[in-house]
C-alpha positions in Angstrom: -13.3 7.7 -2.1 -9.9 6.5 -0.6 -11.5 6.2 2.8 -14.5 4.4 1.7 -12.5 1.9 -0.4 -10.3 1.1 2.6 -13.1 1.1 5.3 -15.3 -1.0 3.1 -12.6 -3.6 2.6 -11.7 -3.7 6.2 -15.2 -4.2 7.4 -15.5 -7.2 4.9 -12.1 -8.5 6.4 -13.6 -8.4 9.9 -16.8 -10.2 8.6 -14.7 -12.9 6.9 -12.5 -13.6 10.1 -15.6 -13.7 12.4 -17.3 -16.1 9.9 -14.2 -18.4 10.0 -14.3 -18.4 13.8 -18.0 -19.4 13.9 -17.6 -21.7 10.9 -20.4 -20.1 8.9 -20.6 -19.3 5.1 -20.8 -15.7 4.0 -22.6 -14.4 1.0 -20.5 -13.3 -1.9 -21.8 -9.8 -1.6 -20.0 -9.4 1.7 -16.8 -11.2 1.2 -13.5 -9.2 1.1 -12.6 -7.6 -2.1 -9.6 -9.0 -4.0 -7.8 -6.0 -5.6 -10.7 -3.6 -6.1 -9.6 -1.5 -3.1 -6.2 -0.8 -4.9 -8.3 0.2 -8.0 -10.3 2.7 -6.0 -7.2 4.4 -4.4 -5.5 4.6 -7.7 -8.6 5.9 -9.5 -9.1 8.8 -7.0 -5.7 9.9 -7.6 -5.9 9.7 -11.3 -9.2 11.6 -11.3 -7.7 14.5 -9.4 -4.7 14.7 -11.6 -6.8 14.4 -14.6 -9.0 17.5 -13.4 -5.8 19.6 -13.4 -5.4 19.2 -17.2 -5.7 22.6 -19.0 -7.9 21.0 -21.7 -10.6 20.4 -19.1 -11.2 24.1 -18.1 -14.8 24.9 -18.2 -14.3 28.4 -19.8 -12.1 29.8 -22.3 -10.0 32.1 -19.9 -6.3 31.5 -19.7 -4.9 30.2 -16.6 -3.8 32.8 -14.2 -1.0 31.9 -11.4 -2.4 32.1 -8.1 -0.2 33.2 -5.2 -1.1 32.1 -1.7 1.8 32.7 0.7 0.0 31.4 3.6 -0.8 28.2 1.8 2.8 27.7 0.8 3.9 28.4 4.4 1.5 25.8 5.7 2.6 23.2 3.0 6.2 23.9 4.0 5.4 23.4 7.6 3.6 20.2 6.8 6.5 18.7 4.9 9.0 19.8 7.6 7.2 18.0 10.3 8.3 14.5 11.5 6.6 11.7 9.5 6.5 9.1 12.3 4.1 9.0 15.3 5.0 11.7 17.7 6.5 11.1 21.1 5.0 12.4 24.4 1.2 12.7 25.1 0.0 13.0 21.6 -1.7 9.6 21.6 -4.5 10.9 19.6 -2.5 11.6 16.6 -0.8 8.3 17.0 -4.0 6.3 17.1 -5.2 8.1 13.9 -2.1 7.8 11.9 0.0 4.8 12.8 0.3 1.6 14.6 -2.0 0.6 17.4 -0.3 0.7 20.9 0.7 -3.0 21.1 1.9 -2.9 17.5 3.9 0.4 18.2 5.6 -1.2 21.2 6.4 -4.6 20.0 6.3 -4.7 16.2 7.5 -1.3 15.2 10.7 -1.8 16.8 11.5 -4.9 15.1 10.6 -3.7 11.7 12.7 -0.5 12.1 15.8 -2.5 13.1 15.4 -5.2 10.3 14.0 -3.4 7.4 17.5 -2.3 6.0 18.7 -5.9 6.0 15.5 -7.1 4.4 15.7 -4.4 1.7 19.3 -5.4 0.9 18.2 -9.0 0.5 15.3 -7.9 -1.7 17.6 -5.6 -3.8 20.1 -8.6 -4.2 17.3 -11.0 -5.2 16.1 -8.6 -7.8 19.5 -7.4 -8.9 18.8 -8.6 -12.6 16.3 -5.8 -12.9 19.1 -3.3 -12.6 22.3 -5.2 -13.6 21.1 -6.9 -16.7 22.9 -5.9 -19.8 19.9 -6.8 -22.0 17.0 -4.4 -22.3 14.2 -5.3 -19.8 10.6 -5.8 -20.9 8.2 -3.2 -19.7 7.0 -5.3 -16.7 10.3 -6.1 -15.3 11.3 -2.5 -15.7 8.3 -1.5 -13.9 9.2 -3.8 -11.0 12.7 -2.2 -10.9 11.0 1.3 -10.6 8.7 0.0 -7.9 11.6 -1.4 -5.9 13.4 2.0 -5.9 10.2 3.7 -4.8 9.8 1.1 -2.2 13.2 1.6 -0.7 12.6 5.4 -0.6 9.3 4.9 1.1 11.0 2.7 3.9 13.7 5.2 4.5 11.1 8.1 4.7 8.9 6.4 7.0 11.4 4.5 9.3 14.1 7.3 9.1 11.6 10.2 9.6 13.3 11.7 6.4 11.6 14.5 4.3 10.6 13.6 0.6 13.7 14.1 -1.6 11.8 16.2 -4.1 8.8 18.5 -3.5 6.8 19.0 -6.5 5.5 22.5 -7.3 1.9 23.2 -7.0 0.6 23.4 -10.4 -0.5 27.0 -11.4 -3.0 25.6 -14.1 -6.0 24.3 -12.2 -7.7 23.0 -15.3 -11.3 21.9 -14.6 -10.7 23.1 -10.9 -10.0 26.8 -12.2 -13.0 28.1 -10.2 -12.6 25.9 -7.2 -11.3 27.6 -4.1 -7.4 27.0 -3.6 -8.0 25.5 -0.2 -10.2 22.8 -1.6 -7.8 22.0 -4.2 -5.1 21.6 -1.7 -7.2 19.5 0.4 -8.1 17.2 -2.6 -4.4 17.0 -3.5 -3.6 15.8 0.0 -6.3 13.3 0.5 -5.6 11.7 -2.9 -1.7 11.7 -2.1 -1.0 14.0 -5.0 1.2 16.2 -2.8 3.7 15.0 -0.1 2.4 14.6 3.4 3.8 14.0 6.8 1.1 11.5 7.7 2.1 7.8 7.6 -1.3 6.6 6.0 -1.0 9.0 3.1 2.8 8.4 2.6 2.4 4.6 2.6 -0.8 4.5 0.5 0.8 7.0 -2.0 3.0 4.0 -3.1 0.0 2.8 -5.1 -0.2 6.0 -6.9 3.3 6.3 -7.7 4.3 2.9 -8.9 4.0 2.2 -12.6 0.8 0.9 -13.8 2.4 -2.3 -15.3 3.5 -3.2 -11.8 0.2 -2.6 -10.3 -1.5 -4.7 -13.1 0.9 -7.5 -12.2 0.0 -7.3 -8.4 -3.9 -7.0 -9.1 -3.9 -10.0 -11.4 -2.0 -12.2 -8.9 -4.5 -11.0 -6.2 -7.4 -11.6 -8.2 -6.3 -15.2 -8.7 -6.1 -15.8 -5.0 -9.3 -17.1 -3.5 -10.6 -15.1 -0.7 -9.9 -16.9 2.6 -12.3 -19.6 3.2 -14.1 -20.5 6.4 -13.7 -24.1 7.5 -17.3 -24.8 6.5 -16.4 -23.9 3.0 -13.2 -25.7 2.8 -14.7 -29.2 3.4 -15.8 -29.9 -0.1 -15.9 -33.0 -2.3 -12.7 -32.1 -4.0 -10.7 -31.6 -0.9 -8.2 -34.3 -2.0 -7.6 -32.6 -5.3 -4.2 -30.9 -5.5 -4.4 -27.2 -6.3 -2.9 -26.6 -9.8 -0.6 -23.7 -10.3 -2.0 -20.6 -11.8 -0.5 -19.4 -15.1 1.5 -16.5 -13.9 4.3 -14.8 -15.5 7.9 -14.6 -14.5 7.5 -11.0 -13.6 4.8 -11.8 -11.0 7.6 -13.1 -8.6 9.6 -9.9 -8.2 6.1 -7.9 -8.2 4.6 -9.7 -5.5 7.8 -10.0 -3.4 7.9 -6.1 -3.6 4.3 -5.8 -2.8 4.7 -8.1 0.2 7.3 -5.9 1.6 5.1 -2.8 1.1 2.4 -4.6 3.0 4.7 -4.8 6.2 4.4 -1.0 6.1 0.5 -1.2 5.8 0.7 -3.4 9.0 1.9 -0.5 10.8 -1.4 1.4 10.0 -3.5 -0.8 12.1 -4.2 2.1 14.4 -6.1 3.9 11.7 -9.7 2.9 12.1 -10.5 2.7 8.4 -7.4 0.6 7.6 -7.2 -1.6 10.5 -5.7 -5.1 9.7 -5.8 -4.9 6.0 -2.1 -5.2 5.8 -2.0 -8.2 7.9 -5.0 -9.9 6.1 -3.5 -9.3 2.6 0.1 -10.4 3.4 -1.4 -13.5 5.0 -3.2 -14.4 1.7 0.0 -13.8 -0.3 1.9 -16.1 2.1 -0.7 -18.8 1.7 -0.8 -18.2 -2.1 3.0 -18.8 -2.3 2.9 -22.0 -0.1 0.0 -23.6 -2.3 1.4 -22.5 -5.6 4.9 -23.4 -5.1 6.1 -19.8 -5.8 9.9 -20.2 -5.5 11.4 -16.9 -3.8 15.1 -17.9 -4.3 15.8 -17.9 -0.5 19.1 -19.1 0.6 19.4 -22.3 2.7 18.1 -21.4 6.1 16.9 -18.0 5.1 13.5 -16.8 6.1 11.4 -14.5 4.1 11.1 -11.2 6.0 7.5 -10.4 5.2 6.4 -13.8 6.4 8.4 -13.4 9.6 6.8 -10.1 10.3 3.3 -11.3 9.5 3.9 -14.1 12.0 4.8 -11.8 14.7 1.8 -9.6 14.0 -0.4 -12.7 14.3 0.9 -13.1 17.9 -0.3 -9.6 18.7 -3.9 -10.2 17.8 -6.1 -7.9 15.9 -6.0 -4.1 15.4 -6.9 -2.0 18.4 
């Protein structure tokens, strides 16, 4: 389901870009999704976790702990492995789990040397989420939690760090009681329910870890953004009319700022064939939205917005390999 959601969205992105180049109209049926791809990724994770609940067991037998020494050794080995693209001649792994060659050579070094300063600015810009003496509402509190998770993710991916905590494998398999343990472990990995050394799973797991209130803020904003139009579409009778700002809440600003920084990591997955340029496409939509809506990001005079800078650099590199 995760692979389908991402690959389907990426194909639609490719079609939309080609249509723009050819100045043709696309049917609504093939236009890129807005936020449905996020819903599909989160739904797969929630479904797997839900199946582990004891109340969903198909029989009345009590759950019995399963010991699988080999499986635990394999998982320990997986977590101990480096998280980034390997060095040397292992180009196959790199092309399946990280940046395309040009992105790896040119964009990855820039991101790895600038992300700490960018996170520091993001943290300072959203300092009220942590330092406010008044109780935060649920949405701002969710943004604060998402910011902490984002910082951990950047340090894990860029610094090749192992996850700080390794959740124990649940002994109670719930509705999966009769399913072979290897299949349960496989499902846990592909739905990002367990830690992984693979970049694509670590980065996408962010969508499963952030609070639902944060994700709902992001999705509402994404759904307000029109899908990128082709030149033929943009020449309408109302071209001279100014676009009215959409009724978004104050919490949308930190939420979209955090989400845009996460999309920088997604841009590093352009070597994964079913992800491709999704990160670049979505970040470009957000940048355009911010410009047209007058979304103030509280930048200092002369300061540039890091996600926008990284997106501009990625644009000079062309599409995904």
